[in-house]
C-alpha positions in Angstrom: -125.9 110.4 230.5 -125.8 111.2 226.4 -122.9 113.0 225.2 -123.6 116.7 225.0 -124.4 118.1 221.2 -123.8 121.5 222.1 -120.8 122.6 224.0 -119.1 125.8 225.7 -117.5 127.7 222.6 -119.8 126.6 220.2 -121.4 128.9 217.1 -124.6 128.7 217.2 -127.8 129.9 215.5 -130.9 130.8 217.5 -134.1 129.1 215.8 -137.2 130.6 217.5 -138.0 133.9 219.2 -137.4 137.5 219.2 -133.8 136.7 218.4 -134.7 134.1 215.4 -131.8 133.8 213.1 -128.8 135.3 215.1 -125.8 133.6 215.4 -123.7 133.7 219.0 -120.9 131.7 220.9 -121.9 129.3 223.8 -121.0 130.9 227.1 -122.6 128.3 229.3 -124.4 125.1 228.9 -126.7 124.3 232.3 -127.9 120.5 231.0 -129.1 120.1 234.4 -132.2 123.0 233.3 -132.0 122.3 229.8 -130.5 125.9 229.2 -128.1 127.4 227.6 -126.5 131.5 227.7 -125.0 132.5 224.2 -123.0 136.1 223.9 -125.1 138.5 222.2 -128.7 137.0 222.3 -131.7 136.9 224.6 -130.0 140.0 226.4 -132.2 141.3 229.4 -131.8 144.8 230.2 -131.9 145.7 234.3 -132.6 149.4 235.6 -130.1 149.9 238.7 -130.8 151.9 241.8 -127.6 154.5 242.7 -126.2 152.6 245.9 -123.3 153.0 248.2 -121.7 149.8 246.0 -122.6 151.0 242.7 -123.4 155.5 243.1 -123.6 155.7 239.1 -126.6 153.2 238.6 -128.0 153.2 234.9 -128.6 150.2 233.1 -127.1 146.7 233.1 -126.9 144.4 230.1 -126.7 140.4 230.7 -127.3 137.4 228.0 -130.1 135.7 229.9 -130.1 131.9 229.6 -132.4 130.1 226.9 -134.0 126.6 226.1 -131.1 124.6 224.8 -134.2 123.3 221.9 -134.2 126.8 221.0 -130.4 126.5 219.2 -128.5 124.9 216.7 -125.1 124.7 215.9 -124.1 126.2 213.2 -122.5 124.0 210.4 -118.7 125.0 210.2 -119.4 125.2 206.0 -122.1 128.0 205.5 -122.9 128.8 209.2 -126.5 127.3 208.8 -128.3 125.5 211.4 -127.8 121.9 211.5 -128.4 118.7 213.3 -125.0 117.1 215.1 -124.3 113.0 214.7 -121.6 111.3 216.4 -119.3 109.4 214.6 -115.8 107.3 215.8 -112.6 108.7 214.0 -109.4 107.0 214.4 -110.4 105.6 217.8 -111.8 109.2 218.8 -115.7 110.0 219.3 -116.2 113.3 217.5 -119.0 115.1 216.5 -120.1 115.6 212.9 -123.2 118.3 211.4 -125.3 116.4 209.8 -125.7 118.6 206.5 -122.6 118.8 205.4 -120.4 116.0 207.1 -118.4 118.4 208.4 -116.2 117.5 211.7 -117.0 120.2 214.7 -114.5 119.2 217.2 -111.2 116.9 216.8 
């Protein structure tokens, strides 16, 4: 299995769709489904009826999963979207932003 280029906690930029250009932090990665959940992006609303468990009812808002191909890691230098490559530094495999050459982790 290939190493993950987008991980939980990464700052990402949305490349396409209704939230194009928005940035957020990755809350969850689902590699088998090829999806990612980004906080504050792709938020869906659910209109809930009042029940015994929730007597108030109301509107619930929650981020929905989106295709991992729709997001790119934000460059640590300027926050713009960048691709990721892997390099070995001091015997460790680290992720590096292609645009600036900055290390993303480690």
